[in-house]
C-alpha positions as CSV (number, residue, x, y, z in Angstrom):
1,X,97.2,113.4,94.8
2,X,97.5,117.0,95.8
3,X,94.8,119.5,94.8
4,X,95.1,123.3,95.1
5,X,92.3,125.7,95.6
6,X,91.8,126.0,91.8
7,X,91.4,122.3,91.4
8,X,94.9,121.8,89.8
9,X,96.1,118.3,90.6
10,X,99.6,116.9,91.0
11,X,100.7,113.4,92.0
12,X,102.8,113.3,95.2
13,X,104.5,110.5,97.0
14,X,104.5,110.9,100.8
15,X,105.7,108.8,103.7
16,X,108.2,106.0,103.7
17,X,108.5,102.3,104.3
18,X,111.2,100.5,106.3
19,X,111.5,96.8,106.9
20,X,113.6,95.7,109.8
21,X,114.5,92.4,111.3
22,X,114.5,92.5,115.1
23,X,114.9,89.8,117.6
24,X,111.6,89.2,119.5
25,X,111.0,87.5,122.9
26,X,107.9,85.6,123.9
27,X,107.1,86.2,127.6
28,X,104.7,83.8,129.2
29,X,103.4,84.5,132.7
30,X,100.7,83.7,135.2
31,X,98.3,86.6,136.1
32,X,96.1,85.5,139.0
33,X,95.8,82.0,137.8
34,X,95.3,83.0,134.1
35,X,98.1,82.3,131.6
36,X,99.1,85.3,129.6
37,X,101.7,85.9,126.9
38,X,103.4,89.0,125.5
39,X,105.7,89.4,122.5
40,X,108.3,92.2,122.9
41,X,111.4,93.3,121.1
42,X,114.4,91.6,122.7
43,X,116.6,94.7,123.5
44,X,118.1,96.1,126.6
45,X,116.2,99.4,126.1
46,X,112.8,97.6,126.4
47,X,111.9,97.4,130.1
48,X,109.1,96.2,132.4
49,X,108.5,97.5,135.9
50,X,108.9,95.5,139.2
51,X,106.5,95.7,142.1
52,X,109.0,98.0,143.7
53,X,108.9,100.4,140.8
54,X,112.3,99.4,139.4
55,X,112.9,99.0,135.7
56,X,113.8,95.5,134.6
57,X,115.3,95.2,131.1
58,X,113.8,92.4,129.0
59,X,117.3,91.1,128.5
60,X,117.7,90.6,132.3
61,X,114.3,89.0,132.8
62,X,114.5,85.6,134.5
63,X,112.0,82.9,135.2
64,X,110.2,83.7,138.5
65,X,110.7,87.5,138.2
66,X,107.6,89.5,139.1
67,X,106.5,92.5,137.0
68,X,103.6,94.8,137.0
69,X,101.0,94.7,134.2
70,X,97.5,95.9,133.3
71,X,95.1,93.2,132.0
72,X,92.3,94.3,129.7
73,X,89.4,92.3,128.6
74,X,89.7,93.4,125.0
75,X,92.6,92.3,122.8
76,X,94.8,94.7,120.9
77,X,96.0,94.8,117.3
78,X,98.7,97.3,116.5
79,X,97.9,99.0,119.8
80,X,94.2,99.5,119.1
81,X,91.6,97.7,121.2
82,X,89.7,95.0,119.3
83,X,86.8,92.8,120.3
84,X,88.1,89.3,119.7
85,X,87.6,85.7,120.5
86,X,90.5,83.3,120.5
87,X,90.4,79.6,121.0
88,X,93.7,77.7,121.0
89,X,93.8,73.9,120.6
């Protein structure tokens, strides 16, 4: 609802919604003895960085490739840090 300085109201629709199907890729790795996983869009424009600073496209990633990463204690949900506990069985 939009309201002007005199209190006159009007309904307004803002924003948009788009649903897309995109291929995703599950990447599982070892980080100093700890297993980690990452889900990324499977597209040549999505890249990771090698220890030499070179970009590696997700589509060219092979088992045994080394990539740089930053490990945080907190989890993330939609990019925001969250305090979480996760037990997989």
